[in-house]
N, C-alpha and C positions, 0 to 999 in steps of 0.2 A: 541569693539563697531563699528557698521556699520555707515558710514558717507555718506550723500547725499548732492547734491548741485544743486542750481538753478543759471543759468548764463545768462547774457545778455552782448552784446557789449556796449562799452562806449568810450568816448574820450580817456581815459587812456589806453584802451585795452579791458579789460573784468572786469565786476563786478560780484562777486560771493557771494551768500548767502549759507553758509555751516553749516550743523547741523547734529545731530544724526537722524537716520532714523525715529524715532517716534516724532521728534520735542519736546523732553522733555527738551532740553537745549536751551538757547538763541542762535540764529544763529550768526555765525561769518560773518561779512560783510567786504569785502576787494576788492580792485582792483588789477589786475594782468596785467602785460605788455603782456604776452603771454598766450594763452590757455593751452599750455603745462605746465606752472607753476602751474595751478590749478590741473591738472592731477597728478603732482608729488609733490603736497603740503604735508605738514605734516599730513593732514587728509586723503589724497588719497581717495577721494569719490568713493564708489563702484557704484554709479549711479549719472550721471550728466545730468540734464535736461536743455538744452540750446536753447535760442531763436535765432536760426540761421539755415538756411536750411542745411540738410544733405541728401546725395543721389542725384546725378545729372544725369538725363536721357540724352541719346544721342539725343533724339527727344522729343518734347513736342506735345502732342495730346490734343487739346482743350485749355481752358483758364488757362494755368499753369499746374504744376505738379498735380498728383492725390490728394495729401494731401491738396493742396491749394483749389482745387475745392470742396473737401469734407468739409473743414472747413468753406468755405463761405456759404455752404448750410445750416448750422445751426446758423450762426452768425447774420442773419437779418441785422439790421441797422449798425452793426459793421463789415460787410463783406469787406468794402473797406480797412480795416487795414491789410488784407492778400495780400501781394505782390505776383505777379507771377514771379517765377524764370525761367530763360531761360535754354537752353541746356548746357551740360558740356563744349562743345567747345566755346560757348559764354561767359561762366564764366571765362574761361582761355584766352579769345581773347586778352585782354589787361593786361598782367601779369607783370605790372611794376607800380611804383608810378605814380599817376596822379596829376599834380600840375597846379593850375590856371584854370580859367573858360574856356578858349579857349581849353586847353588840355582835360578838363572834357567833354566838348561838343563834340569834335572830337572823343575821345575815346568811349564815350557812343554811338555815331553813328556807330562806327566800330563794337562794340559788338552787337548792335541791328541788323546790317546787317547779322551777323552770326545767331543770334536768329531767324530772319525771315526765313533764309535758312533752319533752323532745326525745324521748327514748321509747322503743317499742315495748320494753319490759317495765316501764314506769319506774326507772331506777334513779335513786339519788346518788350521792357520792360522799366519800369519807371526809371527816373534819381535817385530816392530815392533807388530803388533796386540796381542800378549800384554802388552806393556809398558804399554798404556793401560787394561787391564782394571780396575785399582783405581778409575780415574776413572769408568769405565762403571758399576761397582757403586755408587759414590757417588751418581750421578745416579739410577740405578734405585731405590735404597732411598728416595730422597726422593719419587719420583713414584708408586711403587706404593701404591695405597690413598689417593692424593691427587688426585682427578680435576680439581679446580679448579686446582691447580698444574700438573698435566700439560697442561692446555689452554693454559697460558701459555708452555710450554717446547717448542720445536720443533727437531728435528734438521736441521742444514744441513751442507753440504760446501763448502769454499772453492772448489774447482775448478768445481763446478756453479754456484756463485754468480758466478764470473768468466765462465763460459760464458754465463750470462744477460746479464751486463753487456756482453759482447762481441757481443751480437746473435745468440746461439744458435750461436756458433762456439767451438771449443776454442782455448786460447791456444797460442802457438808454442813457448814456452820454459818449463822447470821454474822453480818459484818461487825457488829459491835461486841460480839463475844471475842475473848482473847484468841481462841482457836480460829475464828473467822478472820480476824485481822492477820494472823500468821499465814493463813491460806492465801489471802489476797496479796500480801507482801511478797510471798514466794513466787507467785505468778507474775507480778510486776517486775521482780528481780530477773526472772527468766526472760522477760522481754527486753532486758538490757538497761533498765532504769538504774541510775547510780545509787549506791547505798546512802550517800550523804543526803539525797532527797528523800529516800524511803524512811530513813531513821530520824530525819530532822523534824522539828515541830512545824505545824502549819503557820502561816502568817496570822497576825492578830486579826480577829474577826471571823476566823474559820476554825472548824473542829477537825480533829485527825481524820474522821471518816469523810469529811468534805474533800480533803486532800486526796485520799484514796480514790474517791469517785472521779475527781478531776484527772488524776493520772490514768485511770481506766479509760476515760474519754480520749486522752492523748494517745494511748496505744491503739484505739480504734481508728483515730485520725491517721496514724502512721500507716496502718494497713489499707485504709481507704485511699490514701494518697498514692499507694503503690498499686492500686487497681484490684485490691482483694476485698472490697466492701461487699457486705451481704445485707439486704433489706429484709425486715420482718414487717408485714408479709412480703413474699417475693414480688407480688403484683402491687406496685406502689400506687396508693390513692392520692387524691388531691382535694383540698377544700375549695370553696367557691372563689377564693382569692388566688388559687393556683399553688398554694403551699403544699409541699409533700406531707403526706400522713404516713410516716414510716419510722421505725426504730432501726438504726444502723448498727451493725457489728461487722464481723469478718468471718470467713469460712475457715475453721481450724484445719491445720495440715492433715490431721487424721482423716477428715472428711474429703479433702482434696484427693488424697491417696486412694480412698475408696471409690471416688468418682472416676479416677483415671485407670483403675485396675480392671 
């Protein structure tokens, strides 16, 4: 049996929703301390859709990487959910644990200085994006020089996933609003995910929205495994290590029908 996974970062490390490729069995939901533990788990997913940037350009042209610009173009009111990632050098600028607000502020400023050097618009990047850099480095270190593994791990973004589930339309509410959670649960339910998983609590070390994002990745992995994947942008770039620079989702049925009509 082929196994797939949707993964998101969380306080415990990583939350994974693992299931068979057709989602015929109830997903296994678990937290893992290291991403490598998911790769080497008993299920050994053949496709892992992860809400974390993959592929780090040496220079940023425009407002973020190409995938971020392409995703924002379709997300409308949800476009602010897509953070801009800086250059590879900026991601690795502060490659150490950052402890305390003063250290965070100074380290963020140091990384932003390099990001401005490596972008045509002299752009820094957000504090929120800075806080996930250790997880980006963790993924990057595993994938660089491991093409077989890199082929199994695809970058996704929850809001793009929900855009696809919603027929190519952005959602009305942010995910942490009660209305937004209800929107997302309805779309996941329509994709066949069981109520016990949707209504259940996340595992210890993860938040409810982490679970929603992991499940959104699982849905994208299902469609990708079935050959329905769609990359943002359509023309996939690569960094100097050969890693894809693309956010993956799938083409909604409505758009497939328009293409065929």
